[in-house]
ROTILUM-465345 format. One line per 3 residues: number of its first residue (from 0); for each residue z, x, y of C-alpha. Coordinates in pm, whole numbers, plus 50000, padded with zeros to 5 digits. Example, Ala and Ser with C-alpha at 12.3 -4.5 7.8 and 13.67 -1.06 7.14 Angstrom:
// ROTILUM-465345
0 = 50780 51230 49550  50714 51367 49894
// end
This chain:
// ROTILUM-465345
0 = 95074 39722 96792  94749 39538 96797  94506 39325 96603
3 = 94219 39461 96409  93888 39318 96287  93544 39419 96170
6 = 93295 39427 95889  93095 39661 95673  92734 39552 95617
9 = 92462 39645 95376  92332 40000 95393  92012 39882 95566
12 = 92204 39702 95838  92306 39810 96181  92649 39682 96294
15 = 92646 39435 96576  92896 39540 96841  92876 39199 97008
18 = 92980 39035 96681  93284 39263 96647  93373 39188 97006
21 = 93358 38818 96928  93599 38877 96635  93839 39066 96866
24 = 93831 38789 97125  94001 38556 96879  94303 38785 96856
27 = 94357 38879 97225  94720 38752 97200  94786 39035 96955
30 = 94666 39296 97199  94627 39182 97562  94613 39539 97707
33 = 94292 39692 97572  93992 39652 97341  93812 39919 97145
36 = 93494 39905 96933  93309 40127 96688  92958 40023 96572
39 = 92748 40275 96392  92527 40225 96085  92655 39946 95870
42 = 93015 39964 96002  93175 39774 96287  93544 39823 96367
45 = 93734 39654 96647  94088 39635 96785  94297 39460 97048
48 = 94585 39676 97170  94940 39595 97282  95032 39931 97426
51 = 95368 40066 97299  95337 40439 97240  95106 40687 97432
54 = 95017 40417 97684  94734 40614 97851  94591 40803 97552
57 = 94624 40586 97244  94289 40406 97279  94143 40293 96942
60 = 93933 40337 96733  94062 40691 96677  93866 40964 96499
63 = 93905 41307 96343  93767 41633 96489  93420 41587 96346
66 = 93408 41218 96444  93311 41111 96092  93636 40927 96005
69 = 93737 40634 96228  94044 40414 96209  94177 40095 96367
72 = 94540 40021 96309  94796 39751 96366  95161 39849 96351
75 = 95391 40144 96408  95440 40468 96212  95797 40584 96280
78 = 95766 40921 96109  95454 41024 96295  95619 41315 96485
81 = 95711 41487 96156  95374 41408 96002  95192 41540 96310
84 = 95375 41871 96299  95292 41912 95928  94929 41837 95995
87 = 94907 42073 96293  95060 42344 96077  94770 42292 95839
90 = 94513 42334 96118  94445 41979 96231  94376 41930 96600
93 = 94502 41619 96777  94356 41471 97097  94618 41195 97155
96 = 94991 41157 97133  94969 40828 96941  95098 40753 96592
99 = 94752 40626 96495  94593 40967 96489  94807 41097 96204
102 = 94632 40847 95976  94282 41007 96005  94414 41359 95946
105 = 94635 41249 95655  94332 41084 95502  94140 41413 95533
108 = 94419 41573 95328  94496 41302 95071  94230 41035 95072
111 = 94346 40674 95023  94687 40795 94902  94769 40895 95259
114 = 94937 40555 95305  95217 40667 95071  95336 40908 95345
117 = 95358 40645 95616  95696 40502 95715  95664 40187 95911
120 = 95462 39865 95939  95086 39871 95925  94750 39715 95852
123 = 94485 39983 95851  94109 39982 95838  93954 40332 95798
126 = 93579 40402 95779  93464 40722 95616  93106 40792 95735
129 = 93056 41072 95484  93137 40859 95175  93023 40532 95343
132 = 93349 40378 95227  93613 40154 95382  93986 40177 95322
135 = 94207 39877 95397  94576 39914 95353  94882 39697 95411
138 = 95248 39812 95448  95485 39796 95157  95679 39476 95246
141 = 95400 39286 95421  95521 39297 95784  95163 39305 95920
144 = 94893 39076 95784  94548 39171 95666  94273 38932 95546
147 = 93935 39003 95391  93630 38821 95262  93310 38933 95087
150 = 93005 38728 95174  92629 38785 95201  92650 39152 95118
153 = 92919 39219 95379  93294 39279 95368  93474 39115 95660
156 = 93838 39193 95753  94088 39095 96021  94452 39062 96122
159 = 94392 38687 96135  94156 38451 95950  94008 38321 96278
162 = 93852 38665 96343  93652 38635 96021  93553 38272 96089
165 = 93434 38373 96437  93130 38540 96281  93110 38361 95954
168 = 93223 37996 96010  93081 37888 95674  93381 38053 95512
171 = 93610 37776 95651  93593 37604 95312  93931 37473 95212
174 = 94068 37622 94887  94233 37354 94667  94442 37622 94492
177 = 94576 37745 94822  94658 37391 94933  94827 37319 94600
180 = 95045 37631 94644  95133 37511 94994  95260 37182 94847
183 = 95480 37379 94609  95623 37642 94840  95555 37544 95200
186 = 95326 37843 95255  95024 37995 95078  95135 38307 94879
189 = 94907 38609 94858  94640 38680 94745  94530 38323 94822
192 = 94464 38185 95163  94384 37824 95262  94014 37914 95233
195 = 93824 37986 94913  93647 38306 95022  93923 38451 95238
198 = 94197 38660 95064  94516 38821 95175  94563 39187 95086
201 = 94903 39183 94915  95185 39396 95055  95200 39746 94912
204 = 94831 39734 94820  94518 39906 94936  94155 39808 94911
207 = 93862 40056 94875  93513 39926 94942  93199 40123 94867
210 = 92841 40031 94772  92926 39660 94774  93217 39693 94532
213 = 93585 39618 94596  93877 39786 94425  94232 39669 94499
216 = 94527 39860 94375  94902 39868 94424  95046 40190 94578
219 = 95416 40084 94598  95672 39874 94429  96050 39825 94433
222 = 96239 40075 94219  96457 39983 93927  96745 39754 94037
225 = 97098 39861 93973  96990 40215 93875  97249 40407 94080
228 = 97611 40328 94104  97820 40467 94395  98141 40650 94310
231 = 98345 40427 94538  98326 40153 94792  98399 40395 95072
234 = 98121 40627 94968  97884 40330 94937  97974 40196 95285
237 = 97929 40539 95444  97585 40580 95288  97488 40223 95384
240 = 97594 40287 95743  97408 40618 95762  97084 40481 95624
243 = 97082 40158 95822  97174 40341 96145  96880 40575 96084
246 = 96638 40281 96021  96749 40126 96351  96737 40454 96547
249 = 96380 40540 96454  96275 40188 96569  96400 40256 96919
252 = 96099 40486 96989  95901 40306 97264  95735 40374 97593
255 = 95794 40014 97698  96108 39792 97740  96286 39710 97412
258 = 96551 39460 97302  96680 39256 97009  96656 38899 96884
261 = 97013 38785 96825  97075 38477 96615  97451 38503 96581
264 = 97432 38576 96209  97550 38884 96019  97215 39067 96002
267 = 97100 39053 96362  97460 39117 96481  97476 39431 96271
270 = 97141 39549 96406  97257 39495 96760  97583 39684 96689
273 = 97388 39987 96566  97140 39962 96851  97427 39962 97102
276 = 97572 40273 96943  97234 40455 96961  97137 40344 97310
279 = 97233 40512 97641  97201 40184 97825  97294 39820 97751
282 = 97082 39660 97484  96886 39353 97597  96957 39061 97356
285 = 96799 38716 97334  96930 38397 97182  96855 38032 97178
288 = 97068 37728 97118  97041 37351 97070  97231 37065 97218
291 = 97310 36949 96862  97627 37153 96796  97572 37157 96417
294 = 97264 37376 96475  97384 37574 96771  97470 37940 96700
297 = 97460 38047 97065  97839 38077 97089  97840 38334 96805
300 = 97553 38527 96965  97758 38534 97286  98057 38682 97100
303 = 97836 38963 96973  97681 39023 97313  98029 39045 97472
306 = 98161 39271 97200  97878 39525 97237  97823 39488 97613
309 = 97460 39375 97589  97244 39242 97869  97232 38893 97717
312 = 96979 38615 97777  97030 38268 97637  96815 37958 97635
315 = 96917 37606 97529  96602 37455 97378  96486 37111 97470
318 = 96133 37143 97322  95820 36955 97402  95754 36906 97031
321 = 95406 36751 97062  95277 37033 97282  95443 37314 97080
324 = 95336 37180 96742  94975 37139 96861  94972 37496 96989
327 = 95134 37647 96679  94930 37458 96419  94624 37563 96610
330 = 94735 37921 96601  94863 37945 96242  94527 37916 96059
333 = 94698 37797 95739  94938 37509 95680  95293 37656 95714
336 = 95604 37440 95670  95893 37662 95770  96035 37463 96063
339 = 96231 37771 96186  95897 37888 96324  95974 37679 96635
342 = 96303 37848 96735  96145 38186 96643  95861 38106 96879
345 = 96096 38005 97160  96315 38308 97133  96011 38540 97119
348 = 95865 38362 97419  96190 38413 97613  96226 38779 97509
351 = 95867 38861 97614  95958 38790 97976  96187 39096 97969
354 = 96067 39329 97688  95759 39421 97485  95937 39521 97167
357 = 96231 39343 96995  96427 39433 96681  96527 39153 96439
360 = 96768 39122 96149  96521 38984 95892  96539 39103 95533
363 = 96915 39109 95479  96916 38784 95281  96655 38908 95029
366 = 96817 39251 94993  97181 39147 94975  97163 38796 94820
369 = 97241 38609 95135  97073 38274 95082  97262 37961 94980
372 = 97015 37920 94691  97161 38223 94512  97501 38056 94517
375 = 97359 37721 94409  97172 37894 94122  97498 38062 94018
378 = 97676 37723 94009  97398 37562 93809  97420 37831 93543
381 = 97690 37598 93392  97396 37383 93281  97265 37660 93053
384 = 97432 37499 92752  97189 37202 92762  96952 37239 92458
387 = 96587 37302 92537  96465 37011 92328  96668 36763 92540
390 = 96514 36901 92859  96162 36874 92721  96233 36519 92611
393 = 96347 36416 92960  96054 36581 93133  95798 36462 92889
396 = 95908 36103 92829  96160 35979 93083  96109 36132 93424
399 = 95775 35972 93514  95903 35627 93416  96198 35631 93656
402 = 96116 35450 93987  96039 35670 94284  96352 35731 94492
405 = 96592 35692 94200  96910 35887 94281  96956 36191 94060
408 = 96597 36183 93930  96495 36521 94069  96833 36676 93991
411 = 96795 36570 93627  96456 36734 93621  96603 37055 93756
414 = 96902 37049 93520  96666 37011 93227  96492 37345 93291
417 = 96580 37690 93161  96738 37928 93419  96423 38094 93552
420 = 96227 37769 93594  96537 37588 93731  96538 37838 94020
423 = 96167 37805 94077  96193 37427 94083  96481 37445 94329
426 = 96271 37637 94579  95966 37411 94552  95893 37113 94773
429 = 95616 36900 94613  95523 37037 94270  95234 36803 94220
432 = 95143 36903 93864  95478 36784 93725  95797 36671 93908
435 = 95622 36509 94209  95300 36377 94053  95378 36025 94178
438 = 95342 36136 94542  94983 36246 94508  94655 36054 94497
441 = 94495 36038 94156  94169 36187 94280  94354 36490 94415
444 = 94547 36539 94089  94223 36529 93894  94061 36784 94133
447 = 94340 37037 94076  94401 36966 93715  94211 37272 93595
450 = 94378 37517 93839  94653 37760 93739  95005 37624 93776
453 = 95136 37775 94106  95461 37849 93929  95287 38093 93696
456 = 95246 38365 93957  95620 38340 94038  95716 38343 93668
459 = 95519 38666 93626  95703 38826 93913  96034 38722 93763
462 = 95941 38838 93415  95803 39175 93524  96086 39257 93765
465 = 96231 39604 93722  96577 39450 93680  96817 39352 93413
468 = 97022 39065 93554  96905 38721 93646  97021 38763 94010
471 = 96830 39088 94052  96514 38925 93915  96551 38655 94171
474 = 96585 38913 94450  96268 39087 94331  96083 38761 94311
477 = 96182 38658 94662  96084 38994 94812  95746 38962 94653
480 = 95686 38601 94754  95915 38430 95006  95987 38737 95223
483 = 95614 38829 95266  95463 38479 95249  95716 38294 95467
486 = 95972 38505 95656  95750 38792 95768  95452 38565 95823
489 = 95667 38358 96058  95800 38660 96247  95457 38815 96285
492 = 95276 38495 96391  95543 38376 96634  95595 38715 96795
495 = 95227 38786 96825  95162 38444 96967  95371 38570 97268
498 = 95236 38928 97256  95581 39064 97149  95619 39339 96891
501 = 95891 39263 96634  96049 39550 96439  96255 39494 96125
504 = 96489 39788 96045  96641 39632 95734  96291 39639 95579
507 = 96246 40007 95628  96109 40094 95283  96335 40396 95237
510 = 96636 40174 95308  96497 39897 95085  96459 40136 94794
513 = 96818 40254 94826  96956 39903 94850  96749 39777 94554
516 = 96893 40051 94335  97255 39935 94407  97415 39731 94132
519 = 97422 39353 94196  97800 39340 94242  97761 39517 94572
522 = 97549 39234 94697  97706 38922 94543  98067 38957 94438
525 = 98307 38672 94337  98097 38419 94520  98070 38631 94837
528 = 97709 38686 94941  97613 39002 95128  97938 39157 95015
531 = 97863 39514 95120  97673 39420 95436  97960 39211 95565
534 = 98202 39502 95491  97977 39727 95708  97953 39465 95984
537 = 98328 39444 95995  98353 39826 96001  98124 39860 96302
540 = 98300 39593 96501  98102 39268 96451  98346 38983 96532
543 = 98518 38848 96219  98442 38491 96329  98077 38554 96230
546 = 98130 38712 95894  98272 38437 95671  98129 38120 95816
549 = 97857 37913 95639  97510 38062 95665  97296 37886 95924
552 = 96996 38083 96036  96726 37962 96270  96742 37597 96168
555 = 96616 37288 96350  96789 36951 96373  96493 36800 96193
558 = 96675 36507 96039  96789 36382 96374  96466 36463 96553
561 = 96269 36265 96295  96483 35959 96363  96467 36013 96738
564 = 96202 36181 96949  95967 36244 96652  95997 35891 96513
567 = 95678 35762 96673  95486 36074 96572  95594 36024 96208
570 = 95485 35661 96201  95177 35712 96408  95044 36022 96242
573 = 95152 36024 95875  95061 35657 95824  94739 35661 96029
576 = 94429 35577 95821  94268 35906 95926  94560 36093 95767
579 = 94580 35883 95449  94206 35909 95396  94236 36285 95348
582 = 94296 36202 94980  94607 36413 94921  94878 36147 94893
585 = 94931 35795 94770  94967 35583 95085  95255 35388 94927
588 = 95447 35707 94850  95418 35831 95212  95523 35490 95348
591 = 95818 35487 95116  95937 35838 95219  95902 35762 95596
594 = 96102 35440 95560  96370 35596 95338  96423 35869 95603
597 = 96426 35637 95901  96671 35397 95733  96902 35686 95651
600 = 96882 35622 95279  96774 35976 95208  96702 36289 95408
603 = 96329 36342 95363  96288 36566 95664  96165 36878 95482
606 = 95891 36696 95289  95786 36483 95587  95770 36794 95802
609 = 95549 36956 95542  95312 36658 95544  95321 36656 95924
612 = 95219 37024 95973  94949 36990 95706  94785 36707 95903
615 = 94828 36884 96232  94668 37198 96088  94378 36985 95963
618 = 94331 36840 96310  94419 37128 96543  94271 37420 96351
621 = 94034 37322 96076  93844 37042 96257  93796 37264 96561
624 = 93609 37528 96367  93244 37534 96481  92972 37463 96230
627 = 93207 37363 95941  93068 37070 95732  93311 36783 95671
630 = 93285 36832 95292  93434 37181 95335  93756 37015 95455
633 = 93804 36802 95146  94075 36891 94891  93837 36803 94610
636 = 93712 37087 94392  93332 37116 94408
// end
């Protein structure tokens, strides 16, 4: 595990090793153990290493026998022992015991398509001196990040945006389209970032760069949903258990201490159960709790720890919100509104005191329809009888004339939409081009009026899904967007902020392909979400008290905090002239939302949190970038 960075210059340039080192210094938290650089001709590659496998011999960059192919790599390749044997049988000679080295030899055999053989999580930068070409590749589900930017005849890349900005600060130019998407979804979906010139390489894609030209192509996608039906429930359960146990087992390979993040939910509890079965010693587990009992899952995590005899560590969080929010918004590089980043950060911080690697249960909700929103969507299917013309009439003529804060106003908008768009509206926060126009300043609305509607990208995922049913299309959409852009971004950033490697067995791509192909009734049956996964959890001994309670997840008591310890921050920061003068929101709309929340008239915590982290990102990250002109921070389109 590490962070990578570098650039490819013009053919007449010589790479500046000092500049690559400067890029690497911004991501030391990703790899505190070692740094490696390659600078030859126009290419500069760098890495920061968190040593996990082959502690003494895995120094990067790593090369082939002729030293004309060089790679820096962030992640873990779990099938590297099998790949290594196959490559040695074909005459390749290895000089390390690391998983990284299989990449260069696979590339010699297959070229860019070598990534299709890799099982694991990865962001790869490979320089081929012979062809003077760069290959960038990102794992299938997007567990590891990879950014790139083309500027001044160079291609820059990095595990984090700040690595690119370290050598090209002029690229810190806010992208109105990225910010608009943040308002809609609470994160910036790929391929956008918060900056015009900086792009995310989408999951399951690779980028080839040669002679100043970029080619991006997809190398993997989910298979057809519902394409294979098990003969019986027992057969399906046995296969599920075998496949998930294997995905867990191969993620226990480590030369450093390893444990698990245990939330007390079904997914992480199941992972811990399978870890305990595969481990010869007690599994180290880590959980956090809150004093507000409504949000405290610690007792359920304790039940799991006792059931499987883990070495359990628990922390009741009483956060210093000001200090933590300042640190995280400075680290995140983009505005990011998932408040569960805080408990994720705290549990990673605690785990890092004892282990270097931790498994988590992420991915189960997207694969097995575990989120509440799928159940809500199913309930709202009763609205399908409403004629389309009536919905268009409401949205076009009535909605904007209802006073802000009118009860039922937003529900009526949602009810007026067809099924696909109803779901998209339900997962959006501040869709400024339609439902929530009244929140935004007129100048901002005019500046983004010519941009694509952020919903369009999501509609295209839904429409192109290899699926027949509405639910399966939603699962495909969420894997492509929410999983990569929110959940895995949160897990990566919060774990790496503490130099902890997080592994996600439920997102093993072999396992994911098998689950996707199961018919929808094995995932959502008679109102029961995660039907098959809960059956397996019960089978392996997860306490029944966990299995049929309301879903909670890593949630924060935001509503209470915003009326208590965060009250002054809300008033002082959101209504401060410096904030309002950014030009995003109508001051009256912000004032109204804050007052509604503090009076208890309506829970506005999610939207107020979104506004809060946007302003903190602006202050703690953007304004601290050296050499960035103030006009680059404006939301206006130039």
